N, C-alpha and C positions, 0 to 999 in steps of 0.2 A: 504494500500500500504506500502511495506517495504521501509523505508527511509534510505538514505545514512548517514554514520558516518561523512563524510567530503565532501567538494566540492573543485574543482580545476579549475581555469580559466587560459587558456594559454597552448596550446599543442605543443609548440616547443620541442626540444629534452629534455631539463631539466624538463619541466613540464610533458611531457608524461612519462619520466622515473620515476619521483617522484610519479605519479599516479599509475604506475605499481608496484612500491615498496610498497605503502600502500596496494594495492590489494593482493600482494603476502603474506602479513602478516595477511590476513584474514579480512581486512577492506572493507566495501562497500563505494565506492567513485564515486560521480557524477562529470562529466567533461564537460566543455564548452569551445568552441573556436569560435572566431568571424567568422572564415570561417567554415561553418557547414560541408562542405565536409571533412575537416580535422578531425572533431569529428567523423563522420561516419567511416572514414578509420581507425581511432585509435581503435574504438570499434570493428570493424570487425577483426582487426589484433590481438587484445590482450584480448578480453573479455573471450574467451574460456579458455585460460591459467590461467586467474585470477580466474575463477570459479573452476578450478582444484586445485588451491592453497587455496581454502576456502574463497576467497574474491569475489568482484564483481566490474565491471566497468559499469557505467551507463552514457549514452550520453544524452545531452540536447541540443535542437536547439535554445532555447531562454531563457532569464533570468528568466521569470516567471516560466517556467518548471523547470529550474535549482534550483531556490530557494525553490520551493514546494517539491522538492525531498529530502531535507535535514532535518535531525532531529534537534530539538532545544536543546540548543542554536546552531544556525548555525555556522559552522566552515568552512570558505572559504579561500582557499589559492590562492593568485594571483602570477602567474609566467609569467609576461610580462616584456618588456624592462623598465628599470628604468627611472624616470622622469615623464613627462606629461602622458605617457600611463598608469601609475599606478593611477594617479589622475583621468584619464578618466574612468577607470574601477570602481573605488570607486564611482564616480558620478552616473554611471549607476546602481550600486548595491543599493545605499542608499534608493531609493523609495520602495525597496522590503524588507528591513531589519527591525528588531524589536530590542528594547533594550535588551542587553545581548548577542547579536550575536557577533561573533569574526571574524574580517577580518585580514588575515595574508599575509604580503608582504614577499615572500621568495626570492625576487630578490636582486641584488646588489644595493640597493638604498642608497643615501647619507643620513647619519644619521640625519641631520638637517631636511630633508624632512620627515623622519620618525617621528621626534619629533613633527613637525607641524601636521601631519596626526593623530598622537596619541591624541593630544589635541582637534583637530576638531571633531573626532569621539566620544571622551569622552563626549564632550558637548551634543552629541545626544544620550547618553546612550549606545553607542557601544564601543566595545573593539577593539583596533588596535594593532597588533603585528608586530614588525620588526624582521624578523627571518633571521639571517645570515646562509647561507648554503654553505659549502665548500666540494668539492670532485669531481666537474666536472660531466660529463655525467655518468661515471661509478659509482660514489658515489651516485648520485641521484637514481640510479636503485638498488644498492646493499648495500648502507649504507654511509651516509654523516656525517660530523661533523656539529652539529647544535647549534647555539648561539641565544637564544631567548631573546628578549627585549619587555617589555610591562608591563601590570599590573600582579601582582602575581596570581590573580584569573584566568587570561588567561592561565598562565603556568600550574596551577593545572588541568584545563580542557583539555589541549592539551598533557600533560605529557605522558599518557599511549600510545597514538598513536605515538608520536615523539620518545619515547624510543624504540618502536617496530621497527622503520625504520632506526634508527641511526646506525652508525658503532660502533665497540667495541674498548675500550681502552686496554692497556696491561694487565689489570686484568679481561677483559671480560665484563666490565660495559658499558652502552650506552654512546656514545660520544655526549651527548646533555646536556645542562644545562640552567637554568634561569640565565641570566647575570645580568639584572637589568631593571629599568623602561625605558619607552619611547624608545629612539633610541639606548640604550646601546648595544643591540644585533648586530645591523648593524655597530655600532662604532667598536666593537671588531673584527668583520669580516673585516672591512676596514683596521685595523692595521695588522691583519693576512695577508691580501693581500700585504701590504707594506713590511712585513718581507719576504713574498714569492718573491717579486721583488728582494730584496737584496740577498737572498740565490741563486736564479737563476743567478744573475749577478756574484757572486763569483765563481759559477761553470763554467760560461762561461769564466771567466778570467783564471781559471786553465786550461780549455780546450785550450784557445788561446796560453798560454805559452808552454804547452806540444807540441802543433802543430808547433809553430814558432821556439822555441829554440831547441827542440829535434827532430824536423822534423818527429814527429810520425804521422802515418796514423790513421784514425778514429777507426779501430778495436783495435789498440794498446792502444789508450786512453780509449776505452770502457773496456779493460781488467783492467786498473788501477782503473777506476771508479767502476767496479764490485767488485774489492777487497776492495775499500773504503766502499761500501755498505754492505759488510760482517762484517764490524767492527763497530767502534763508529759512523761513518757517515751513518749508515743504515737508509735509508729513501726512500720514494716514488719517490722523484725527482732523486736520484742517480739510483734507480732501472730502471726508464724509460729512463734515459740517455743512458743506455747500448744498448737497441735496436735502439734508435735514431742514435747512432754512428755506429752501425753495419749494418744498412739498406743499401743494394745495391740500386743504382739508376735504377729503373725499366724502365724509359723512354729511356735512352741512352744505358742501359746495360753495362755501363762502370763506374767504380769507385763507390763512395758512395754518397747517397742522401744528406747527411749533407753538402758536398762540393758544391752542386748545389743550396742549399737554400740561397736566397738573404739575406745579413746581414743587414736587416732592421726589427727591432722588433716592433710588434704591442703593443697596450695598450688600456685598457678599462677605464682608468682614476682613478681607486681606489688607486693606489700608489700615484698619484699626490694629491688626496684628503688628504691622510695621511700626506704628506709633507706640504701642505698648512695649515692643522690644527695644525701641530707641530709648524710651524712658528708663527701662531696666539697665541699659548699658551706658546711660549718661551721655547720650548723643542727641543733639538738637536737629530735628527735622521739622521745623516749624511750618513750612508751607504744606508739607504732606499732612501733618496733623490738623492744620486749619482746614484743609480740604475735607478731611474726615468729619470735623466738627460742622462744616458747612452742610454736609449731607444730613447730619444728625438734626440740625436746627430746621432744615427744610422739611423734615418729617413732621414737625409740629405745626402743621398747616392751620388747624382750627385756632390754636393759641395765637399764632401770628396774625390771623385775620382779626381776632378780637382786640389784640393790643394795637394794631394799626389804626383803629378808630380813636384810640386815646392819644397816640403820638403821630399825628399826621406830619409828614415831611413837607415843610413849606419852604425849604431851601431852593432858591433858584439855581438850577444846574449851571456850574461855572464851566465854560468850555472855550476851546480855541476854535478858530475856523476849521471846518472838517478837513480840507486839503492839507492843513498844517498838522492836524492831530493824527491822521492816519499813519504817516511814517514814524511819528513818535511812539504810537501804540505798537507798531510792528517791532521797533527796536526794544521797547519795554518788555514785550512778551518774550523776545529772544533772550534778553539778559535774565529775566525771571525764570525762564525754563533752564538756563544754565545753572542758576542758583539751586533749582530743585534737584538737578542731577548731582550737584556738589553735595547736597544734603544726603541723598540716597547713597552716594559713593562713600561719604564719611561713615555712614552706618555699616556699609559692607566692609570697609577697611577695619573698623573697630571689631566687628564680629570675627573677621578672618584672624585677627591677632589673638582674640580671646579663645577662639575655637581651634586655633592652629591650622587654619585652612590656608592654602597657598592660592589665593584668588588673584586674577589678573583683570584689572579694570579695562585695559585696552581690548582684551578678548571679549569681555562681557559687553562692552559697547558695540563691538563688531557683530555679535550674534543678535543684538537688538536692532541692527540696521534694516533687517527685512523680516517680514512675517508677523512680528509682534504688534500689539496695539499701539505702542509708542514709537513705532518705526518712523524715522525722520532723517532728513538730511543732517540735522544737528548731531546725530549719533555717529555719523561718519566723521564729522569734525572732531568729536571727542575721541573716537578711536585713533585717528591720525595724530591728534595732539599728544595722547599718551604714548603712542608708538614712537613718535619723533623725539619726545622728551627723554626717552630711555628709562623712565621711571614708571613702572606699571601700576604703582599704588600710591603716588603722592597726592596731596590734596588737589582737587580739580582747580581751585583758585591759584595754585602755585605752578600749574603747567604753562609754559611760555605762550603757547598759542591761545590759551584761554585768557591769560592776563591781558593781552592786547584787546581781545573782544570785550571783556568786562569794562576796561577803561573807556572804551568807545561807546558802549551802550548803556551803562549804568546811569549816566546823567539823564537819559531819556526815561529810564524806569523811574527815577526819582521824580521827574517832572510829571509823569502820568499818574503816579500814586498820589501826588499832591493835588492835582486837578480833580481826579476822580473822587478822592476822599472828601474834598471840600464841597463836592456836589451832593453828598449824602448817599452815594452809591457805594455799597460794601465791596471792599477789595481785600479780603483776608489773605488770599494766596499771593497776589502780587505784592501787597505791602510786606508780608513776612519774608518774601523772597528778597526784597530790598533790605529789610532790617537784618536778616541772616547774613547777607553779604557784608553789610556795614560792620556788624559785630565781629564776624569771623576775620575781618581784615583790619580791625582797629587795634592800635597799640595799647590804648587804655580804655577801660569800660568803667561804669559806675559801681562795680561790684565791691570796691573798697568801702563805699558807704554802707552797703548791706552787711559787710563783715563787721564794721563798727557797731551797727545796731545789734547784730547777733552776739557780739562779745559783751555788750552792755546788758542785755536781758538774759543771756544764757552762758556767759563765760566760755564761749566757743573758741576763743583765741583768734589771732590773726597773724599774718606774715607781714613783714615790713619790706619796703622797697630798698632800704639802705644797708640791711644786714640779714644774715640767715637766722632761722629759728622761728618758733611760735611764741607769741606774746599775748599777755592779758593785761588789761588796764582796769583799775578800780575807778570806774567812771563817776561814782557818787561822791568821792572824797573831794 
């Protein structure tokens, strides 16, 4: 019997698209879903096209059949909801597996869960891989950005298949890499998602100001964003913003759909994971965290409506002539997004040091160039900047190519934050991107004042600028 190269469990949209992607690249892949009718329907709909593309899709109705259909070492991808469902699938698989088999979690699992599973399966002679996959439904089908964490031997076994299905970077190379051991792959994917939160929040702040201050209709804002995406802000998110803003409302046949969408943002929790982890490690990722908070406060729609009646914003929007403001806004968004990446990269570096992971920010930037949600021209700039600097893990603000960009564009970020904030339009992500940059690059901060207060009420001591050691003052005497 011809055996499959890989197996996949979980045929929701992401799982089914990933299986089709493997088959379209010539791989034979066995699939299993808890609901057998879904497996049968999937095979019926897609097996013939897979065959035409040189691959094969094989359905299995039970675990024994599924396991027996796979070549050794077995390579099994799990695409189910994060948390206990992953543990449940692993528990069902274990009686059927042999030493050397590889279990791959390709969902959005919390990296600490991945670390635990990695160690538990290692003790049984099995390999566990936490594989961050970004790109959504379209990416799963046509090419994602893939961040793999686990044992190096797992990477060597999986590399040919993963390189075949990955998206391509700006040089045409596969957007897949071995990030590091244990939960490193899922960790980097978590930080990716945090940056994604911040970038989307900045874009929404730009949209809001153009709408409120300039009274622009969605198609006019779409025109501005389209122009942005043709320049240095070229990205997947700006590309998809254009059709989102231009879409007519099909239900009422009046106006645009964006104006009918309730202003309550959803969340799957990965941004909050990044923020909590940053707090635990003592790293500031203010723009990412403010983006998480912005989604949280958006969920309080009823409360916001009630309070808005008490605090009506009567500020006259302060604005520059639109032709002058648009290039300022473009530059401000660019500087703000670099600041977001600097925050995420600082977190990655701190974690790499603490967890003893050998992570490479140039390589991480490269695999984000294509396939993932935050894919953008800027990532190629970051990749090349790190590569050229010769330092794969220095602060982004210290990389020579980035220093010149920030010097050029931060004044416009400062100007935009000032104008927008004075107008009564909320800019938590843009503002904190500016403040983070200013604090991170300031020789002196006001923390000396805080230390003085702490020493007064709690004898917490302080350090001096003119001599080493810890000091305490009797402030009441």
